[in-house]
C-alpha positions in Angstrom: -35.2 -144.1 -51.2 -32.2 -142.2 -50.2 -33.2 -139.1 -52.1 -36.7 -139.1 -50.3 -35.0 -139.7 -46.9 -32.6 -136.7 -47.5 -35.6 -134.4 -47.6 -37.7 -136.2 -44.9 -39.5 -133.7 -42.8 -39.5 -135.9 -39.6 -35.7 -136.3 -39.8 -35.2 -132.6 -40.5 -37.3 -131.6 -37.5 -35.6 -134.2 -35.2 -32.2 -133.2 -36.3 -32.8 -129.5 -35.6 -34.1 -130.4 -32.1 -37.6 -129.1 -32.5 -39.4 -132.4 -31.8 -38.9 -135.9 -30.3 -35.7 -135.0 -28.4 -33.8 -138.2 -27.6 -35.9 -140.4 -29.8 -34.3 -142.7 -32.4 -35.4 -144.5 -35.4 -33.8 -147.6 -37.0 -32.5 -147.3 -40.5 -35.3 -147.3 -43.1 -34.7 -149.9 -45.8 -38.2 -150.4 -47.0 -40.2 -148.6 -49.7 -42.2 -145.5 -48.9 -45.4 -146.3 -47.1 -47.7 -143.6 -48.4 -49.6 -142.6 -50.9 -50.9 -145.7 -52.6 -53.9 -146.1 -54.8 -56.1 -148.2 -52.4 -55.9 -152.0 -53.2 -52.8 -151.7 -55.4 -49.0 -151.3 -55.2 -49.2 -148.2 -57.4 -48.3 -144.8 -55.9 -50.8 -141.9 -56.3 -52.3 -141.7 -59.7 -54.9 -139.1 -58.7 -54.9 -135.6 -60.0 -52.8 -134.6 -56.9 -49.9 -136.9 -57.9 -48.5 -137.0 -54.3 -44.9 -137.9 -53.9 -44.4 -141.2 -52.1 -43.3 -140.7 -48.5 -42.6 -142.3 -45.1 -45.4 -141.0 -43.0 -45.8 -144.0 -40.7 -42.9 -144.5 -38.4 -41.7 -146.2 -35.2 -39.5 -144.1 -32.9 -38.1 -145.3 -29.6 -36.3 -143.8 -26.6 -34.4 -145.4 -23.7 -32.7 -144.0 -20.6 -29.5 -146.0 -21.2 -27.7 -146.4 -24.5 -27.9 -150.0 -25.7 -31.0 -150.9 -23.7 -33.1 -151.1 -26.9 -32.0 -153.3 -29.8 -34.0 -153.3 -33.0 -34.6 -156.8 -34.3 -36.7 -155.8 -37.2 -38.1 -152.5 -38.7 -40.3 -153.0 -41.8 -43.6 -152.3 -43.5 -46.4 -154.7 -44.4 -46.8 -154.3 -48.2 -49.5 -157.1 -48.4 -52.0 -155.0 -46.5 -53.6 -152.8 -49.1 -56.9 -151.5 -47.5 -55.6 -148.0 -47.1 -53.4 -145.5 -48.9 -50.8 -146.2 -46.2 -48.8 -149.4 -45.6 -48.5 -150.3 -41.9 -45.1 -150.1 -40.3 -43.8 -152.3 -37.4 -40.8 -152.7 -35.2 -39.7 -155.7 -33.2 -37.4 -154.8 -30.3 -35.4 -156.5 -27.6 -35.5 -154.3 -24.5 -33.3 -154.6 -21.4 -35.3 -154.1 -18.2 -33.8 -153.7 -14.8 -36.3 -155.0 -12.2 -36.7 -152.6 -9.3 -35.3 -149.6 -11.2 -37.3 -149.3 -14.3 -40.9 -148.1 -14.1 
């Protein structure tokens, strides 16, 4: 996983400041979520032989540091109806009544 994430296009673009300024992503510690043979846990066996990747992501942004706490960030490997595996995040978010819109 670490070698795939080293060359991750989303992280590269975020790090050079070209997209999603100020957005964060929790550490990925699940297997790549794309490109499965549909209905299986096998990565692409088609003629294209695509490299597994992390195409489905959850990013977040807050006005104040510490206002968002990630409780869980994971994929759903049991859902196999697509060549993607869904990704989800569970967050605890601090809201200040009267000041947050």
